[in-house]
C-alpha positions as CSV (number, residue, x, y, z in Angstrom):
1,M,112.3,92.5,136.5
2,P,109.3,92.1,138.9
3,T,106.0,90.5,137.9
4,K,104.7,92.5,135.0
5,V,101.5,92.7,133.0
6,V,101.5,94.1,129.4
7,I,98.1,95.0,127.9
8,G,96.9,97.0,125.0
9,A,95.7,100.5,125.9
10,Q,93.5,101.1,122.8
11,W,91.7,98.7,120.4
12,G,94.5,96.3,120.1
13,D,97.3,96.1,117.5
14,E,99.4,98.6,119.5
15,G,102.7,96.7,119.0
16,K,102.5,94.7,122.2
17,G,104.6,91.9,120.6
18,K,107.7,94.0,120.4
19,T,107.5,95.2,124.0
20,I,106.7,91.7,125.2
21,D,109.6,90.3,123.2
22,I,112.0,92.7,124.8
23,L,110.7,92.0,128.3
24,A,110.5,88.3,127.6
25,G,114.3,88.3,127.0
26,R,114.7,89.0,130.7
27,A,111.8,86.9,131.9
28,D,111.9,83.4,133.4
29,V,108.2,82.8,132.6
30,V,105.8,84.3,130.0
31,V,102.1,83.7,130.3
32,R,99.3,84.2,127.7
33,T,96.1,84.6,129.6
34,S,93.1,85.3,127.3
35,G,91.8,85.3,123.7
36,G,92.6,82.8,121.0
37,N,94.1,82.9,117.5
38,N,92.0,85.9,116.7
39,A,94.8,87.9,118.2
40,G,98.4,88.1,117.0
41,H,101.8,89.6,117.7
42,T,104.4,90.4,115.1
43,I,108.0,90.2,116.3
44,E,111.1,91.1,114.3
45,A,114.3,89.5,115.6
46,N,117.6,88.9,114.0
47,G,116.2,89.9,110.6
48,I,113.4,87.3,110.9
49,T,109.7,88.2,111.2
50,Y,107.6,85.9,113.5
51,K,103.8,86.1,113.5
52,L,102.5,84.6,116.7
53,H,98.8,83.9,117.3
54,L,98.6,81.5,120.2
55,M,102.2,81.0,121.2
56,P,103.5,83.3,124.0
57,S,106.2,85.7,122.8
58,G,108.8,84.3,125.2
59,I,109.1,81.3,122.9
60,L,112.0,83.0,121.1
61,N,114.1,82.8,124.3
62,P,115.2,79.2,124.9
63,N,115.6,79.9,128.7
64,T,112.0,81.1,129.1
65,L,109.1,78.9,130.2
66,N,106.0,79.7,128.1
67,I,102.5,79.1,129.4
68,I,99.1,79.2,127.6
69,G,96.8,79.8,130.5
70,C,93.3,78.6,131.4
71,G,91.7,81.7,130.0
72,V,92.8,81.1,126.5
73,V,90.8,79.2,123.9
74,V,92.9,77.0,121.7
75,D,92.5,75.9,118.1
76,P,94.6,72.7,118.1
77,R,95.3,72.8,114.3
78,V,96.5,76.5,114.5
79,L,98.7,75.8,117.5
80,L,100.3,72.8,115.9
81,E,100.9,74.8,112.7
82,E,102.6,77.4,114.8
83,I,104.7,74.9,116.7
84,D,105.8,73.3,113.4
85,G,106.6,76.8,112.0
86,M,108.7,77.6,115.0
87,E,110.6,74.3,114.9
88,S,111.3,74.8,111.2
89,K,113.0,78.1,112.0
90,G,115.1,76.5,114.7
91,I,113.0,77.7,117.6
92,S,112.4,74.9,120.2
93,T,108.9,74.6,121.7
94,K,109.9,72.2,124.4
95,N,109.5,75.0,126.9
96,L,105.8,75.4,126.1
97,K,103.0,74.4,128.6
98,I,99.3,74.5,128.0
99,D,96.9,74.6,130.9
100,A,94.6,71.5,131.1
101,R,91.7,73.9,131.7
102,A,92.0,75.9,128.5
103,H,89.1,75.4,126.2
104,V,89.3,73.9,122.7
105,I,87.9,75.6,119.6
106,M,85.9,73.0,117.7
107,P,84.9,72.9,114.0
108,Y,81.3,73.7,115.0
109,H,82.5,76.9,116.7
110,I,84.1,78.1,113.6
111,E,81.1,77.1,111.5
112,L,78.6,78.9,113.8
113,D,80.9,82.0,114.0
114,G,80.8,82.4,110.3
115,L,77.1,81.6,109.9
116,S,76.0,84.0,112.7
117,E,78.1,86.9,111.3
118,T,76.5,86.4,107.9
119,A,73.0,86.3,109.5
120,R,73.7,89.6,111.2
121,G,74.1,91.3,107.8
122,K,74.9,95.0,108.1
123,S,74.8,94.6,111.9
124,D,77.7,92.2,111.9
125,I,80.2,92.6,114.7
126,G,83.3,92.1,112.5
127,T,84.7,89.0,114.1
128,T,87.6,87.0,112.6
129,K,85.2,84.1,112.2
130,K,87.7,81.8,113.9
131,G,85.2,80.4,116.5
132,I,86.4,82.4,119.4
133,G,83.0,83.8,120.5
134,P,81.1,80.5,120.2
135,C,83.9,78.7,122.1
136,Y,83.6,81.2,125.0
137,M,79.8,80.8,124.8
138,D,80.1,77.1,125.4
139,K,82.6,77.8,128.2
140,A,80.0,80.0,129.9
141,E,77.2,77.5,129.2
142,R,79.4,74.8,130.8
143,S,79.3,72.6,127.7
144,G,82.8,73.4,126.5
145,I,85.6,70.9,125.8
146,R,88.8,71.6,127.6
147,M,92.4,70.5,126.8
148,C,92.2,67.8,129.5
149,D,89.1,66.4,127.6
150,L,90.9,66.5,124.3
151,I,93.6,64.2,125.5
152,N,91.1,61.9,127.1
153,T,90.0,59.8,124.1
154,N,86.8,58.4,125.5
155,K,85.5,61.5,127.1
156,F,86.4,63.6,124.1
157,A,84.3,61.4,121.7
158,Q,81.4,61.5,124.2
159,C,81.5,65.3,124.4
160,V,81.7,65.7,120.6
161,R,78.7,63.5,120.0
162,Q,76.7,65.1,122.7
163,N,77.5,68.7,121.6
164,L,77.0,68.0,117.9
165,E,73.5,66.9,118.4
166,I,72.6,70.4,119.4
167,K,75.1,72.3,117.3
168,N,74.0,70.5,114.1
169,K,70.4,71.5,114.8
170,M,71.5,75.1,115.1
171,I,73.6,74.9,112.0
172,E,70.8,73.4,109.9
173,L,67.5,74.7,111.4
174,V,68.6,78.2,112.4
175,Y,71.2,79.1,109.8
176,G,70.5,76.7,106.9
177,G,74.0,75.3,106.9
178,K,75.2,71.7,106.4
179,P,75.6,69.4,109.4
180,L,79.1,68.3,110.6
181,D,80.2,64.7,110.9
182,A,81.0,63.6,114.5
183,D,83.3,60.7,113.4
184,A,85.3,62.9,111.1
185,I,85.9,65.5,113.9
186,I,86.8,62.8,116.5
187,N,89.3,61.2,114.1
188,E,90.9,64.6,113.1
189,Y,91.2,65.8,116.7
190,A,92.6,62.5,117.9
191,E,95.7,63.2,115.9
192,Y,95.9,66.7,117.4
193,A,95.6,65.2,120.9
194,K,98.5,62.9,120.3
195,S,100.8,65.8,119.3
196,L,99.6,68.2,122.0
197,A,99.4,65.8,125.0
198,P,103.0,66.3,126.0
199,Y,102.4,70.0,126.5
200,V,99.2,69.8,128.6
201,T,99.4,70.1,132.3
202,D,98.2,72.0,135.4
203,T,100.1,75.2,134.9
204,T,98.9,77.0,138.1
205,P,101.3,75.4,140.6
206,I,104.2,75.9,138.2
207,L,103.3,79.6,137.9
208,Y,102.7,80.0,141.6
209,D,105.9,78.4,142.6
210,S,107.8,80.5,140.0
211,I,106.4,83.7,141.5
212,K,107.1,82.6,145.1
213,A,110.7,81.7,144.1
214,G,111.2,85.3,142.9
215,K,111.4,84.4,139.3
216,E,110.7,87.1,136.7
217,V,107.2,86.6,135.3
218,L,105.6,88.4,132.4
219,F,101.9,88.2,131.6
220,E,101.2,88.8,128.0
221,G,98.0,90.6,127.0
222,A,96.2,90.1,123.7
223,Q,94.1,92.8,121.9
224,G,93.2,95.9,123.9
225,I,91.1,97.3,126.7
226,L,88.4,98.7,124.3
227,L,87.7,95.1,123.2
228,D,87.1,93.9,126.7
229,I,83.7,92.0,127.0
230,D,82.6,94.2,129.9
231,L,84.5,97.5,129.6
232,G,85.0,97.7,125.9
233,T,82.8,99.1,123.1
234,Y,80.1,96.4,123.5
235,P,79.0,94.6,121.4
236,Y,82.0,95.3,119.1
237,V,84.3,93.5,121.5
238,T,86.0,90.2,122.0
239,S,84.7,87.5,124.2
240,S,87.3,87.7,127.0
241,H,89.0,90.2,129.3
242,P,92.1,92.0,127.7
243,I,92.2,94.3,130.7
244,S,94.8,93.8,133.5
245,G,92.2,92.2,135.8
246,G,91.7,89.5,133.2
247,V,95.2,88.3,133.8
248,C,94.3,86.9,137.2
249,V,91.4,84.7,136.1
250,G,93.1,83.7,132.9
251,S,96.2,82.4,134.6
252,G,95.1,81.3,138.1
253,I,96.9,83.9,140.3
254,G,95.7,86.7,142.5
255,P,96.2,90.4,142.0
256,T,98.6,91.0,144.9
257,V,101.4,89.3,143.1
258,I,101.4,91.8,140.2
259,D,104.0,94.5,140.6
260,E,103.6,96.5,137.4
261,C,100.9,97.0,134.7
262,I,102.3,98.4,131.5
263,G,99.9,99.8,128.8
264,I,100.9,99.8,125.2
265,A,99.6,102.5,122.9
266,K,100.4,103.9,119.5
267,G,101.2,107.5,118.6
268,Y,97.9,107.5,116.8
269,T,94.8,105.3,117.1
270,T,93.6,102.3,115.0
271,R,90.9,99.7,115.2
272,V,89.5,96.9,113.2
273,G,85.9,95.8,112.8
274,N,82.8,97.9,113.2
275,G,81.7,100.5,115.8
276,P,82.1,104.2,116.5
277,F,85.6,105.6,116.2
278,P,85.6,109.3,117.2
279,T,89.0,110.3,115.8
280,E,88.9,108.2,112.6
281,L,90.6,109.7,109.5
282,E,88.8,108.7,106.4
283,D,91.0,110.8,104.2
284,E,94.5,111.0,102.7
285,I,96.1,111.6,106.1
286,G,94.5,108.4,107.4
287,E,95.7,106.4,104.4
288,T,99.2,107.8,104.7
289,I,99.4,106.7,108.4
290,R,98.0,103.3,107.4
291,Q,100.6,102.7,104.8
292,K,103.6,104.2,106.7
293,G,102.5,102.3,109.8
294,H,101.8,99.0,107.9
295,E,98.4,98.9,109.5
296,F,97.1,95.6,108.3
297,G,96.0,92.8,110.7
298,T,98.6,90.2,111.8
299,T,95.8,87.5,111.8
300,T,93.5,88.6,109.0
301,G,95.5,91.0,106.8
302,R,92.6,93.4,106.7
303,P,93.3,97.1,106.7
304,R,92.9,98.8,110.0
305,R,90.9,102.0,110.5
306,T,93.2,104.9,111.5
307,G,92.8,108.1,113.4
308,W,94.5,110.7,115.6
309,F,95.6,109.8,119.1
310,D,92.7,109.7,121.5
311,A,93.8,110.7,125.0
312,V,90.3,110.0,126.4
313,I,90.7,106.3,125.4
314,V,94.1,105.9,126.9
315,K,93.2,107.8,130.1
316,Y,90.3,105.3,130.4
317,A,92.8,102.4,130.0
318,V,95.0,103.9,132.7
319,R,92.0,104.0,135.1
320,T,90.4,100.7,134.4
321,S,93.7,98.7,134.3
322,S,95.6,100.6,137.0
323,L,98.5,101.2,134.6
324,T,101.8,102.1,136.2
325,S,103.4,103.1,132.9
326,L,102.9,103.5,129.2
327,V,104.8,102.5,126.1
328,L,104.1,104.8,123.2
329,N,104.8,102.9,119.9
330,K,104.8,104.0,116.3
331,I,105.4,107.7,116.5
332,D,107.6,107.4,113.4
333,P,104.6,107.0,110.9
334,L,103.6,110.6,112.0
335,G,106.8,112.0,110.6
336,G,106.3,114.3,107.6
337,L,103.0,115.7,108.7
338,D,102.9,119.5,109.1
339,K,100.4,119.4,111.9
340,I,99.4,116.6,114.3
341,K,96.2,116.5,116.3
342,I,95.5,115.0,119.8
343,C,91.9,114.4,120.9
344,I,91.9,115.9,124.4
345,A,88.2,115.5,125.2
346,Y,84.8,114.8,123.7
347,R,82.0,117.2,123.0
348,K,78.6,115.5,123.7
349,N,75.3,117.4,123.5
350,G,77.2,120.7,123.8
351,E,79.1,119.6,126.9
352,I,82.8,118.7,127.2
353,T,83.9,115.5,128.9
354,T,87.2,113.6,129.3
355,D,85.5,110.4,130.5
356,F,85.0,107.6,128.0
357,P,81.2,106.8,127.7
358,P,79.8,103.3,128.7
359,T,77.5,102.9,125.7
360,L,77.8,103.0,121.9
361,E,74.9,105.3,121.6
362,E,76.7,107.9,123.8
363,L,80.0,107.3,122.0
364,A,78.4,107.9,118.6
365,Q,77.2,111.3,119.8
366,C,80.7,112.3,120.8
367,E,82.8,114.7,118.7
368,P,86.5,114.9,119.3
369,V,87.9,118.1,120.8
370,Y,91.3,118.5,119.2
371,E,94.5,120.2,120.2
372,E,96.8,120.8,117.2
373,M,100.6,120.6,117.5
374,D,103.5,121.1,115.1
375,G,104.7,118.0,113.3
376,W,108.3,117.1,112.3
377,T,110.0,116.0,109.1
378,E,113.2,114.4,110.5
379,D,113.8,110.6,110.3
380,I,113.7,109.4,113.9
381,S,114.0,105.7,113.4
382,H,117.7,105.7,114.5
383,I,117.3,107.9,117.6
384,K,118.2,106.3,120.9
385,E,117.7,109.2,123.4
386,F,114.6,111.2,124.1
387,N,116.5,114.5,124.1
388,C,117.7,113.8,120.5
389,L,114.2,113.6,119.1
390,P,113.0,116.7,117.2
391,A,111.6,119.3,119.6
392,A,108.1,118.9,118.1
393,A,108.2,115.1,118.7
394,Q,109.3,115.7,122.3
395,K,106.4,118.1,123.0
396,Y,103.9,115.7,121.4
397,I,105.0,112.8,123.7
398,L,105.1,114.9,126.8
399,R,101.6,116.3,126.1
400,I,100.2,112.8,125.7
401,E,101.9,111.8,129.0
402,E,100.2,114.8,130.7
403,L,96.8,114.2,129.2
404,C,96.8,110.4,130.1
405,G,98.1,110.9,133.6
406,C,100.7,108.1,133.3
407,P,104.5,108.2,132.7
408,I,105.6,107.2,129.3
409,T,108.7,105.0,129.9
410,S,109.5,103.8,126.4
411,I,108.9,105.2,122.9
412,G,108.9,103.0,119.7
413,V,110.5,104.7,116.7
414,G,110.5,101.6,114.4
415,P,109.5,97.9,114.3
416,G,112.9,96.5,115.3
417,R,113.9,95.4,118.8
418,D,116.5,98.1,119.0
419,Q,114.3,100.9,117.8
420,N,113.2,102.1,121.2
421,I,113.9,105.1,123.4
422,D,113.8,104.3,127.1
423,R,113.0,107.1,129.6
424,V,113.4,105.1,132.8
């Protein structure tokens, strides 16, 4: 396996965890490069369900080195809970490394995230209120606290006291909240630092040497391209770069070492949070897909909005992330529908376009142009070969491949590791 990047080709929640888990079983190194515990992967292995939020998916393989890169924001409490959870299930975390440059989510980030969302009222972004955005804000403002600071007792205390002078004024005077206590934070995080210190290091030479040695490296994406801070449906986006380009800055490597960029999509479309969603199904069909696809957030548990497959979106992902192949997950929840629709273009102000628009205002004006196809009633969860799929399912997949301009190399027909059809 060459050096591979796996990203979400829609709004996230595409089933990246399963694909990453399969690839991680053959990888020497797995790297998480962006986001925080607002993201999540659900993996089913050996009859056990693992819900990962910060931990790279390669953690299930005892022979794989797992790296949390410099582009990730880390909530120490959440990460330690995840480490303890893995250890309790017999999964060793000794092969985990955290880059010293990764930023730390602090209690005031979480507090400000919740307060700012409440203050927005009906214009709220729909964040998970886990402090991700405020942490990235401090990173950009150059007032952030990094993992290397967390394990440096004196510097950490100094940073907390300095930052809290400003943060408490924001909490109290801007949002009317209650101030946080610096000593309590310093004492709480001192315990986290003791537990996490053995994992913290400069991961960039480890990763570079691994690639140069010809080891198999997998870069694990979080969320999806439409949540990218620059190329997504701004402002209803995350605070980092889930596109393939974000892998480089979030791990400390250059683009020339990446061999393959794999996009993960569902056989339909989902999203969480607010913002325009051209193919959204607010009817019985949408609820049927939600229930059959178990479309509830790994991190929050909130129901996801569901809609028909949008080829305009995935074509946009192919272009902006230079995807070399697609994995099409979750076509099984579509079984039993008489007719299935694919959005092949948008109609905006009477004109047809297949390009995804750059602004929400334009996207809100877009109406989906649908192509209707026959559905299928057969159970496909046990099928292992493409030619054994119902003819209607084959036509559906091939049409998506044609519209998106990228080969579909794997098809997910269920949540299990073995419920995949490879077309390579």
